[in-house]
N, C-alpha and C positions, 0 to 999 in steps of 0.2 A: 179229380180236382174240380172245384166249383167253377161254374161258367156264368157269364152274364150276356145273354143274347142281346142284339141291338134293339129289337122291338120291346123287350121287357125293360131295358134301361130307359127307353123313351117314355114308356108308360109310368115308370116309377119316379121320373124326375119331378113332375109337378107336385107330387105329394111331399117329396123331400124338400123342395124349395120353400114350402110353407111350414116346415118343421125344422128350422135351423139348419139350412142346407150345408153350411160350411162344416159343422161338426159331424153331420151324418156322412157326408162324402169322405171326410178324412178317415172316419172309423171304417167305412167300407173299403176304402182304398188300401188299408193296411192288411186286408185279407189277401191270401195268395191267389193270383190269377194266372191262368195259362190258356193255351189254346183249347178249343172244344174237343172233347173226346167222344167217339162214337163206337158203339158196339160193332164187333166184326160181323160183316155180312149185312150190315144195315144199308138199305137202299136210299135212305133219306139224305139228301145233299146237306153239307154243312151250312149252318146259318151264320150270317155275319155276327161278329162279336165286337165288343168295344171295351177296352180296359178303362176302369174309372179314373186312374191317374191321368189318362189322356183327356178325360172329360174335365178334370180339374185344370189341366193346362189350357184347354180351350176357354174355360171360364176365366182364367187368369189373363188370357189374351184379350178377351172382351173387356175386362176391367182396365187393362192397360190402354186399350183403345179409347175407352171413356175418359181416362185421365188426359190423353193427348187431345181429345176433342174439347175438353174443358180449357186446356191450355190455348188451343186455337181461338176459342171464343174470347178468352181474356186478351190475347194479342190483338184481336179485332177491336175490342174496347179500348185498348191502349192506343191504337191508331187514332181512334176518335179523340182521346185525351190529347194526343200530340197535335192533332189538327186544330183543336180548340185553342191550345196554347199558342201555336204559330199565328193563327189569324186574330187572336185576341191582342197579342203584343205587337204584331207587325203594323207599321204605318200604312194606311190605305193608299197614299199617293205614290209610294215607292215599292209596291208589291211586285215581286218577280216570281214567275211560275217555277223556274228552276230552283230558286232559293227556297221557296215554300216546299217544293217536292222533296228536295234533299234534306231539309230540316225535319219534315214529318217522318220520312223514311228512317233517318238516323235515330231520332228519338224513339220511334217504335222498336227498332232493332235493339237498342241498348236496354230499354225496359223489358223487352222479351228475353234478353239475356239474364237479367237479375231475377225475373219471375219464373225462370226455369228451375229455380231452387226447389219449390214445393213439389214440382213434377219429379225431379230427381229423387227427393226423399220418399215420395209416395211409391215410386217404382221399385227402389231397392228395398223398401220396407215391406212391400207386398210379397217378397220371397220367403218371409219368416212368419211364424206364429208367435206373437209376443207373449201369450200366456204360458206356453210350454218352453219357449226358448229354443225351438227347433225349426229347421227349414221345412217348408211345405213339400209334399211328396213330388210335385211336378218340378220343383226348383232344383234341377240338377246343375252341376257346375257349368255345363255348356249353355244351358238356357239362361242362367244368371249372367254369364259372360256375354250372351247376346243382348240382354237388356242393357248392360253397362256399355257395350260397344255402341249401341244406338244413341245413348246419351252422350258418349264421347264425340260421336260424329256431329251431333247437334251443337254441342258446346264448342268444338273446334271451329265449326262453321260460323257460329255467332260471334265468338271472340275475334276470329280473323276478319269478319265483316265489320265489327266495331272498329278495329284498328285501321282497316282500309278506309272506312268512311272518315275517321277522325284525322288520319295522317295524309290522305290523298284526295278523296272526293271533295270534302269540304274546302280545303285550300284551293283546289282547282275551281270550285264554284265561286269562291270569294274573288279570285283574280279574274274569272270570267265576267263577273258583274262589274268589277272595277274597270275593266278594259272598255266597257261600253261608253261611248261618247255620243250623246244625243245629237249634238250639232253635226258631227261627222256622219252619223248614221242618216240624218235627214238629207244631207248633201250627197250621200252615196259614196263618200270617200273611204268609209270603213267597211271592209268586207268581212264575211264570216271567217275566212281563213286567217286574216290578220288578227281578229279577236281571239281565235282559237290558239294561234301561235303565241300571242302575248300571255294568255293564261297558262299555257304549257311551259313557257319560258320560266315563269316564276315558280311553277309547281315542281320543276326539276330539282329545286333545293330540297323539297320534302321527300322526293324519291331517293335522293342521295342519303338523306337522314335515315330513311327506312332501311336501305341497304346496309349502312353502317351499323344500325341498331341490331339487325339480324346477324351480321358478321361478328359483332362483339359477343352476342349471345351464343353464337356457334362455337367460338373458340375460348370464351372465358372459362376458367376452371371453376368447378362446383365445389362446395364444402363437403369433402369426403372424410375429413379427419375430426369432425366435430363429435359432440356427445351423442347426437342423434344417430350417427352411423355406428357408434360404439355401444349403443344401448342394448343391443341384442334383440330388439323388437323387430319382427318382420315388417310391421307397418311402416316404420321409418326407413328401413332398408329399401322397400319398394318405391319410396318417394324419390330416391336419388336417380336423376335422369341419366340414362345410358345413351340414348340416341341424340345425335347432334341437332337434328331438326326439332325434336321435342324440347331440347335444352334452349334453342334459340327462341322458340315461341314462349317458353317459360320466362326467359329473361325479358323479352319485350313486354309480356303481360305484367311482370313485376314492376318494370319501370313505369308503365302507364298507371298502374294502381298507386304507386308511390306519388307520382305527380298529382293524380286525382285526389289522393289523401290530403295533400296540402290545401287544395281548393275545398275539399270536404270540410276540413277543420274551420276554414274561414267563412265559407258561405252557408253550408248546411247547418252548422251549429248556430249561426246567427239567425237563419230563417226558422229553425226549429223553436227558438226562443221567442221570435217575433210573431210567428203565425198565430198561435192561440191568443196572444195579447192583442194583436190587431183585430181579431174577431170579437174579443170582449169589448174593446174600445172602438168598435166600428161605427157606433152611433155618431153621426156628425156633430161637431161642437156647435155648429150653427146650421139650422135647417134652411132649405131652399127658399121658403117664404120670408124668413128672417133676413137671409142674405139679400133677397130682392128688395126688402124694405130698407135695409141699411144702405144698399147701393143707391136706391132712389133718394134717400136723405142726403147722402154725400153728393149726388148729382145736383140736387137743388142748391146746396151750399156752393158748389163749384160754379154753377151758372149765375148765382147771385153775385159772387165775387167778380165774375167777368163783367156783369152789368155795372158794377161799381167802378171798375177800372175804366170802362168805356164812357160812363157818365162823367167821371172826374176829369177826363181828358177830352170831353166833347168840345169841338170848335177850336181845339189847340192847333196852332200852326206847326207843321212838321210832324204831326202824328204823335204817338205816345213816346214818352221818354224811354231810353234804353232799358232802365230797370223795370218799368211797368210792362214794356213790350216782352221782356224775357218771362216775366210772371204770367202774362197773358198766354204766351206760347205754351208754357208749362200747363196752364189750366186747360187749354184746348186739347193737349195730348192726354191729360188726365180725364177729360170728358169723354174722349173716344174709348179709353180703357174702361171707364165706368159704364158706358153704354154697352160694351161687349160683355161686361160682367153681368149687367142686368139681363141681357138676352140669354146668357148661359144659365143664370138662375131660373129664368122663366122656362127654358127648355128642360132643365132638371126636374122641375115640378110638373112637367107634362103640359104646360100651357100652350095652346095652339096646336096640340098633337091630337091624334085620333083617340078614341075611347079605349082602344087596346093599350096604347102607351100609358095613358093616365091610370088605367086599371093596374098595369104592371108596377107603376110607381107606388100606388097605394099598397099593393101586395108586398113590395119590398119593405115598406115602412112597418107593415103588420108583422113580417117575419123577422124583424130585428131582435125580438126576444129569443127566437129559436137560434139565431146566429150567436147570441150571447151564450146560450146553453151549450151550443157546439164548441164555442171557444173555451168554456170552462172544462168540457170533456177533453178537448185536445191538450189543455194545460195539464190536467191530471195525467193524461197518457204520456206527455213529454217528460214529466217528472218520473213516471214509472219506467220509461225507457232509460232515462238518465241513471236511475238507481241500478237497473239491471246491468247496464254497461259498466258501471263502476264496480259492481260485485265481480263480474267476469274479469275485469282488468286486474283487480286485486288478486283473484284466483290465479291468473296467468303469471303475474309478477312473483307470486309466492310459491306456486306449485308446478311451474313449468318443468317439463322433463329435462330440458337442456338449455333453458334460459337464452342467453344471447346467441349461442352457437347454432341455434335452429330457429331463431325468430320468435321465441316464446310460444312454441307449440304446446298446447295443454293436453296431457295424456288422458285425463279424465276430469270431469267436473267435481270439485270438492266443496264449493260454496254454492248454496242454493240460488238459482237465478229464476225469478218469477215468470218472466216472458218465456224463457226456455221451457219451463214446466207447463205453461199454458199451451204452447205449440205442440209439445209431445202428447199431451192429453187430447188435444183437438185432432191430432193426426190419426186417431183411431177411426174417425168418421170423415172420409174424404167427401166433399172438398171443403170442410170447415177450416182446416189449417191453410188451405190455398186462399180462401177468402181473407183470413187474418193476415197472411203474408202479403197479399196484394194490397190491402189497406195500409199496411206498414210501409211498403215500398212507395205507394202513392204519397203518404205523409212525408217521407224523406225527400221524394222528388219535389213535392210542392214546397217544402221548406227550402230546398236548394234554389228554386225559382224565386221565392221571396227574398232569400239572401242576396242573390244576384241583382234583383230589382232594387234592393235597399242600398247595397254597397256600390253597385255599378261595376263595369269592367275597367279595372285600373292597372296601371303600371306604377308600383310603389304608391305614392300619394296622388299621382296624376290620373284623373278620370279620362279614359279613352272613349268609352261608349256608355250610354245610359239605357237601361232596359225599363220601359214604361208601357202601360196599356195604350195601344194605338199609336205609339210614337217611337217605335223601335225600328231603326233602319235595317235594311237587309244585311249589311256588314256586321252590325251589332248582333243580329239574330244568329248569323253563322258562328260568330265568336261565342255567343252564349251556348249554342248547340255543342260546340267542341268542349266547352267547360262542363256542360251537363254530362257529356259522354264520359269524361274522365271522372267526374264526381260519382256517377252511377257505378263505375268499376270499383271505386272506393267504398260505396254503399254495399256492393256485393261482398267485399272483404269484411266489412263491419258486421253485416247480418250473419255471415257464416262463422266468423271467428270470435265476435264479441257479444252481439245481441242475443243470439240463441245458438251457441256452439254445439251442444249435444243434439238438438233437433236437426241442425244443418248437416251434421256429419253422419249420424246413424238413425235419426228419426226415432221411431218406437221399437227398433230392433233389440232383441234380448237373446241371451244364450244360456244354456243349462250348464252350470258348473259342477254338476254331480259326476261322480266317478262311474264310468260305464261298467256294467256287470260283466261284459265279455270284451276282450280286445277287438277293436275294429267296429264295435257297436256304438250307435249314437247314445249319449247319456239321456236318462229319463228322469225328469223332475216332477212326475205326477204326484208323488207323495212328499215331495220336498219343494214346495213353491218358493221357499225363502232362498233357494239356490238359483232361481231364475234372476239373472243380473242384467242390467243394461249394457249394451256393447260400448266399448271404449277402445282408444288406441293402445292403452297400456295393458289390455287384457292378454295374459300369457297362456291362457288355457287353449289346448288344441280345439276344443269345441267352439271357442270364439272365432278362431281362424277359419273354421269350417262353416260357420253360420253367418257371421257378421260381414256385411258388405258396405263399405263407406260410400257416401255419395260422391259423384264424379266432381262436383264443384269444390267440395272440401279437399279432394285429392289434388286438384289443380292448384288451389291456393296454398295448401301445405307443401306442395312440391316447390312452389316459389320460395317460401320462407326457409325450407330445409336446404335447398340447393344454393340459394343466395340469401344468407342470413341478414345482410345489410338491409334489404327491402323489408324483411319481417320485423326487424328492430325498429325501423323508422315508422312503419305502419302501426306497430303495436303502441309505441309511446305517443304517437300522434293522437290516439284515442283519448288519452288524458288531457291533451291540449284541447280536443274537441269538447270534453266535459267542462273544462275551465272557461272556454269561450262562451259556451251555452250559459253557464252560471252567471258570468259577468253581464252578458246582454240581457238575461232574464231579470236579474235584480235591477239593472238600470232602467229597463222598460217598465217595470212595475211602478216606479216613482216618477215617470216622465209622462206628462199629460200630452195627448195628441193635439197638434196645432193645425189650424186651417191654413194651408199654403196658398194665400191669395195671389201672391206673385206668380206661382205656377199656374193657377187658374187663368190669370190674365195672359200669360205667355201662350198657353194652349189655345185660348180663344182667339188671340191675335194670329197665331199660326193657322188655325182653321179658317179664319176669315180671309187671310191672304191666299189660301189655297182654294177658296170657294167651296169648302166642305160643309159649311153651315146650312146650305140650301138643301132641304130635305127632298127625298124622292117624290113625295106627294106634291110639293110645290113645282117641281119640274114637270110632272104630269099635268098639273093645273095650267102651267104656262103653255104646254103643247096644246091642250084643249082650247085655251083662249085663242091661240093662233089659228086653230081649225075653225072655231065658231066666229072669230072676229069680234068677240065681245070680251070686255075686261070684267073681272070680278069686282065686287064692292071693295073699296079701299079700306085698309086696316091701319090702325095706329102703329107706327113704328116704335121700336124700343128707344127710349130716351126722349120721347115727345109727350106732350100733355094733351089730353082729350079736352077740347074747348067746347064741345057740344053740351047743351044744357040737358 
């Protein structure tokens, strides 16, 4: 039998790597290998040998390691995005270290959960050869099961962590912050134990809710008599949960996804329509110099009216009449507002700031055309996503295997989905598909943030909290984090089941549907490439069962819809409501011109002035330097005054 000594294999590897290493190694690996034979009486000790299927397995391990390294890098970038989001929206005066930490960690964990999808697809797809529809020589059942088990552990960990953060950690942090009393803390009457007990006391309600949730999931019966169970397909039979613990987690996940889907329809659809429109219309309706000039004109008119009132009643006994006094008081308040607005306009244009700030203001003005082009690109992408989701929704409603009884699980794709096709084609070269999925997830996440900032956190028609740049309270930030957690779970469902179902379930996996030449032999489609078919849930060929490995995330979500069809039905039809909300908001925003909210500007300026936040760091350092030197700097004209020097 032919043998491959270790030193000869090492010498041959560089040559093969430069000449299509994958095909060469696969061809060589099909040759029979066995232990080294030696002639009888030979005194030469046996040399080490290495089977080439083992080399392929080592190379596959290296490839999988690279995939996980890319995932770790993306998670680190996601933490940066979460940090920027938290510190951009949180109000500076009420920053809390524990609130910021919990919010950043929660957002990172939930984004890491949804971005595990391309890792999942890449790992299960790496076990097959898409051109021939066969498993790779190293991909034995035990090794494939090992890959799937690793993904399951990561998914179970992340899903459990998301649920724990959403239902326990964030509520405790909320009540911990609410229990803080600045007056009692300064007096020393509020101890750490009292604050801890107060937070735990209110968090007990959420603990009871979690226990009830898992008990219901533990004992609730699953759908065993539906069409999915009677379809005869092994894929659907494997989805029926047998273990009570797995059933409880499936029920809890389904409930959270369904709650998140309601928020997803309301906020993400609105944000997805408004985000590109806001970028296109981002050019201000009035520039900072024009705002300053308009404010200065209004300020002159205001002061002239004050002088008229004072001159008309000069020397009058008893002062101004009540009517004129009320008008004068209103003019004085309006003058203070106009002075604040004038100062805000001057700071927006970089007046009185360093050259770095002034340069940045100029760069922002120059980059507005690029922002316009970016808005147009996102607009086209949003419409592209909308069309793809509509096509898959129609496909599921028309061609689902079992309709309502299994939550509209789609056995195979029957209507062309352009996003699904792009992802499958890009999956041939990792990490192109990973980059595309990451950008798509960031788009959905950013749209959710825009939707929450636009609509606010409401109960029915009552606004409870408002999410705004630099003016979001810690309580509102925690509430927004919970909402984003639920929304991202719904985004995970939408990406897997609606946006790109074939990519999310099987990736680029294929199987050979040719009849084997001998019983027990793998089918060969070398001369029949038309028989190499994409993997699907409805494939009944034994070759498909032996080759195709569904992604772990699709198995989780399909298990939810098959075991608890109510969740699947609600989640599926909610996608059409998502499309309707997007269309309504999109059409409305096209014909609605952006308005300058002067009242909001005045409110922000007044709030900043009351909090003493308008004093820049440079002025504080200047004041410190003046205290040290004992000399004051040259006086500068204050906003709202007139320079009388010639």
